C-alpha positions in Angstrom: 0.0 0.0 0.1 1.2 3.4 -0.8 1.5 5.4 2.5 -0.2 8.8 3.0 2.4 11.8 2.8 4.3 12.6 5.9 2.2 14.3 8.5 -1.1 12.9 7.2 -2.9 9.9 8.7 -5.0 7.4 6.9 -8.7 8.0 7.7 -10.6 5.2 9.6 -14.2 5.9 10.0 -15.6 5.7 13.6 -17.8 2.9 12.7 -14.9 0.6 11.7 -15.1 -2.7 13.4 -12.2 -5.0 14.1 -12.6 -8.4 12.9 -10.2 -11.0 14.4 -10.2 -14.1 12.3 -9.5 -17.6 13.6 -6.8 -16.6 16.1 -7.1 -19.9 18.0 -4.5 -22.2 19.7 -4.9 -24.5 16.7 -2.5 -22.3 14.7 0.4 -23.2 16.9 0.1 -27.0 16.0 3.4 -28.0 14.3 1.5 -29.6 11.4 0.9 -26.0 10.0 4.7 -25.4 9.6 5.5 -28.8 8.0 6.5 -27.1 4.8 8.3 -24.1 6.6 8.0 -21.7 9.4 5.4 -18.8 9.6 6.2 -15.1 9.1 5.3 -12.2 11.3 6.2 -13.5 14.7 4.9 -10.2 16.2 1.4 -10.6 14.7 -0.3 -11.8 17.9 1.2 -8.8 19.9 0.0 -6.5 17.1 -3.5 -7.9 17.3 -3.5 -7.4 21.1 -2.4 -3.7 20.6 -5.3 -3.2 18.1 -7.7 -4.9 20.5 -6.7 -2.6 23.2 -7.1 0.5 21.1 -10.6 -0.6 19.8 -11.7 -1.3 23.4 -10.4 2.1 24.7 -12.2 3.8 21.8 -15.5 1.9 22.6 -15.3 0.5 19.0 -16.8 -2.7 17.7 -14.9 -6.0 18.0 -15.9 -9.2 16.4 -14.1 -12.5 16.9 -14.4 -15.2 14.3 -14.0 -18.7 15.5 -13.4 -21.6 13.2 -15.3 -24.7 14.2 -14.1 -27.3 11.8 -16.1 -30.2 10.8 -13.0 -32.2 9.6 -12.1 -35.0 12.0 -8.4 -34.3 11.9 -8.5 -30.7 12.0 -6.5 -28.7 14.6 -9.6 -26.4 14.8 -12.0 -29.1 15.6 -14.4 -28.2 18.5 -13.5 -30.1 21.7 -9.8 -30.3 20.7 -7.0 -28.4 22.5 -6.5 -26.1 19.5 -10.2 -24.8 19.5 -10.0 -22.0 22.2 -8.8 -18.5 21.3 -5.2 -17.6 21.8 -4.5 -15.6 25.0 -3.8 -12.4 23.0 -7.2 -12.6 21.4 -9.7 -13.6 24.1 -13.0 -12.1 23.7 -14.3 -9.9 26.6 -17.8 -10.2 27.8 -20.3 -8.4 25.4 -18.0 -8.9 22.3 -19.4 -10.7 19.4 -18.3 -14.2 18.6 -19.1 -15.5 15.0 -18.7 -19.3 14.6 -17.9 -20.4 11.0 -17.2 -23.8 9.3 -15.7 -22.6 6.1 -13.0 -20.2 5.0 -15.1 -17.0 4.8 -16.7 -15.4 7.9 -19.7 -14.5 5.8 -20.7 -18.0 4.6 -23.2 -19.8 6.8 -23.1 -17.0 9.5 -25.3 -13.9 10.4 -22.1 -11.6 10.2 -23.4 -9.5 7.3 -26.8 -9.0 8.7 -25.4 -8.2 12.1 -23.0 -5.7 10.8 -25.6 -3.9 8.7 -28.1 -3.8 11.6 -25.5 -1.7 13.4 -24.6 0.6 10.5 -21.2 -0.7 10.3 -19.6 -0.2 6.9 -15.8 -0.6 7.5 -14.0 -3.7 8.6 -10.4 -4.0 9.7 -9.3 -7.7 9.3 -6.6 -9.4 11.2 -5.9 -13.1 12.2 -5.0 -16.1 10.3 -4.1 -17.3 7.8 -3.4 -14.5 5.3 -4.0 -16.7 2.2 -6.9 -18.6 3.6 -9.6 -17.3 6.0 -8.2 -13.8 6.0 -8.1 -13.5 2.3 -11.5 -15.3 1.7 -13.0 -13.1 4.4 -11.7 -9.9 3.0 -12.5 -10.8 -0.5 -16.1 -11.4 0.3 -16.3 -8.2 2.5 -15.2 -6.2 -0.4 -17.6 -7.8 -2.7 -20.4 -7.1 -0.3 -19.6 -3.5 -0.3 -17.6 -2.9 3.0 -14.6 -0.6 3.3 -12.3 -3.4 4.0 -8.7 -2.9 5.6 -6.4 -5.8 6.1 -3.5 -5.2 8.6 -0.4 -6.6 7.0 1.6 -7.3 10.2 -1.4 -8.4 12.3 -1.8 -11.4 10.2 0.5 -14.3 9.2 0.9 -17.6 7.2 3.2 -20.5 6.6 5.6 -21.6 3.7 4.1 -23.8 1.1 4.9 -25.4 -2.1 3.3 -23.6 -5.2 1.3 -25.3 -8.0 4.8 -26.1 -9.7 6.1 -27.7 -6.6 8.5 -24.9 -5.7 9.1 -23.9 -2.2 7.6 -20.5 -1.2 8.5 -18.8 1.9 5.7 -17.7 4.3 6.8 -14.1 3.5 6.3 -14.8 -0.2 2.9 -16.5 0.3 1.9 -13.6 2.6 2.9 -10.8 0.2 1.2 -12.4 -2.8 -2.0 -12.8 -0.8 -1.9 -9.1 0.2 -1.1 -8.1 -3.4 -4.2 -10.1 -4.6 -6.4 -8.0 -2.1 -4.8 -4.6 -2.4 -6.9 -2.3 -4.5 -9.3 -4.8 -5.7 -11.1 -6.1 -2.5 -9.3 -4.1 0.3 -6.9 -1.4 1.5 -3.6 -2.9 3.1 -2.4 -1.1 6.2 0.1 -1.9 9.0 -0.6 -1.8 12.7 1.2 1.5 13.2 -1.1 3.2 10.7 -4.3 1.7 12.0 -3.3 2.9 15.6 -2.6 6.3 14.4 -5.9 6.5 12.7 -7.7 5.4 15.8 -5.8 8.0 17.8 -6.7 10.7 15.3 -10.4 9.8 15.3 -10.3 10.3 19.1 -8.8 13.8 18.7 -5.2 12.7 19.7 -3.5 13.2 16.4 
């Protein structure tokens, strides 16, 4: 994403909801890294910082939880990976949306719930960049939401491409963000989002 000129802050509407996608203990299972390690080791800390800012500002937070129907999934309900990670634990009163597929909008009432509250902007964080984050952001964009994806508050893992070549997690992550940028979403980083929240509060 092209950054705003120095001294200017990216605008973030006051109705912007923070959408935390699939940040559950399942993502720490070593099976995810069988092809290679993840990127953005600071992502959980950035999500925690964003959650803190949203809560202080009284903004809407939505937690998306994956309830896998696949028997061997690390995200299967009842398994050790199903609970949210400590950095992303919902507080009482915060909305939790349970999904069984990649997009948080499929088979859920998320779209209707957001529209009932007049929310038109979504700030998407969580995991994994090229899977549920990308699927959710694409659909949000198609549904007409002003969608922001926070580049350093999401992460993915290395994988083999269609030709069998090894791609690092950073390569997979960057290409996923490139697919989203300009077409479905605006890509921002944590610092820019925090600055926008502060500006909306009159602090910058």
